[in-house]
C-alpha positions, -999 to 999 in steps of 0.1 A, spaced: 661 -371 -19 678 -385 -50 680 -371 -85 658 -400 -97 628 -388 -76 602 -367 -93 606 -329 -95 573 -323 -75 589 -340 -45 620 -318 -46 598 -287 -51 575 -296 -22 605 -304 1 623 -271 -7 591 -251 -3 582 -265 31 618 -261 42 615 -224 34 583 -219 53 587 -244 81 591 -220 110 562 -198 99 540 -228 91 548 -243 125 539 -211 143 506 -210 124 496 -247 125 511 -263 156 481 -261 180 461 -291 168 436 -303 182 428 -270 199 425 -252 166 406 -280 148 370 -285 141 351 -308 164 342 -331 135 378 -334 124 388 -343 159 361 -369 162 371 -386 130 408 -388 141 396 -402 174 376 -429 156 406 -437 134 427 -441 165 403 -466 180 404 -486 148 442 -484 147 446 -496 183 431 -529 173 463 -536 154 487 -526 182 517 -529 186 518 -523 148 523 -485 147 505 -458 128 524 -436 104 513 -399 103 523 -391 67 530 -354 61 533 -349 99 545 -313 96 549 -297 131 540 -330 148 509 -319 167 486 -345 151 512 -372 157 514 -361 194 476 -361 197 474 -397 184 500 -406 210 478 -392 237 450 -414 224 471 -445 231 483 -451 195 518 -462 188 527 -436 162 555 -419 144 557 -390 119 570 -389 84 576 -356 65 593 -347 33 608 -316 48 639 -320 69 633 -286 86 597 -297 95 611 -329 110 636 -310 130 610 -287 144 587 -316 152 615 -334 170 622 -303 191 585 -298 200 579 -335 208 612 -351 218 594 -382 231 582 -392 196 599 -404 165 599 -383 133 616 -393 100 624 -376 67 607 -395 40 581 -396 12 547 -412 13 553 -422 -24 581 -445 -13 581 -455 23 612 -470 39 592 -498 56 588 -535 52 556 -550 39 526 -552 63 541 -533 92 517 -505 98 485 -507 118 472 -476 102 480 -446 80 469 -410 87 475 -383 61 459 -350 68 463 -323 41 493 -340 26 480 -359 -5 470 -325 -18 506 -321 -31 506 -354 -50 498 -351 -87 470 -373 -100 494 -394 -121 513 -404 -89 482 -412 -68 480 -449 -80 516 -456 -70 512 -438 -37 481 -457 -27 497 -489 -38 525 -481 -14 499 -476 14 484 -510 6 519 -526 7 529 -513 42 495 -518 59 487 -550 79 456 -569 67 426 -551 81 446 -518 86 429 -485 80 439 -453 62 423 -419 70 429 -391 45 419 -355 51 420 -329 23 405 -298 9 377 -308 -14 373 -298 -50 339 -289 -65 318 -319 -78 307 -302 -110 321 -309 -145 355 -319 -131 368 -336 -100 400 -318 -95 413 -282 -92 449 -273 -94 465 -243 -77 502 -232 -79 516 -209 -53 549 -190 -58 548 -172 -24 536 -181 11 543 -165 45 565 -140 27 588 -167 12 594 -176 -24 582 -212 -30 570 -235 -58 541 -255 -44 513 -272 -62 479 -281 -47 453 -305 -60 418 -302 -46 398 -334 -52 364 -347 -44 358 -375 -18 344 -396 -47 375 -393 -69 398 -400 -40 377 -430 -30 379 -443 -66 417 -441 -65 418 -460 -32 395 -487 -45 419 -492 -75 446 -498 -49 425 -525 -32 418 -502 -2 381 -506 4 361 -475 12 346 -474 47 333 -439 50 332 -405 33 326 -373 52 325 -337 39 319 -305 59 315 -270 47 343 -244 53 343 -224 85 361 -193 95 390 -185 72 387 -218 53 380 -213 15 373 -249 6 351 -277 21 370 -303 41 367 -340 31 377 -372 49 379 -406 34 384 -438 55 395 -470 37 406 -504 48 430 -531 35 411 -563 33 420 -589 60 
């Protein structure tokens, strides 16, 4: 992470480094702890991504690595990318057969048109709106023609605004500085369209259990 990179990236990296062990303990049992609809959408994405094999899928914001590992079991060539070095270290320990790299979805260290797909579950929530265009342009750059991107995120309320902002200074008993941006599927779809990633599907489900926000999924495709 260089000094030229935005402050939000440094703050996000430092925050997840601080909470990495606790976060991993809480969220490392995917898909067992996931909603059936969420699993079905990831399975559908995997089927689409396999059409571009051996071009791999990048799981961006891979965290503990459990979703990356699940994609692997579905026959997808996949690797994980996470901003937090501690998260990457824990993912490597849990899944030594898979590749995990430290990096940012805003600037991927990959050649053009090398990925068969991009999965980003609950990671674009830390990207400020003014950086979404450049981030999605980066997705377009690294995807092969016809490649898909599946985004999952907590959804904002579609009332008089399409985004909610939350700042947390503490989580899991650790001092952090982490910003969250809740957006609607419509607003995310519009940003993807501006990056020439064509909307294929939008799905939103209501919160269950301890969830406070609806969950949204947006599937988009780079034109062949």
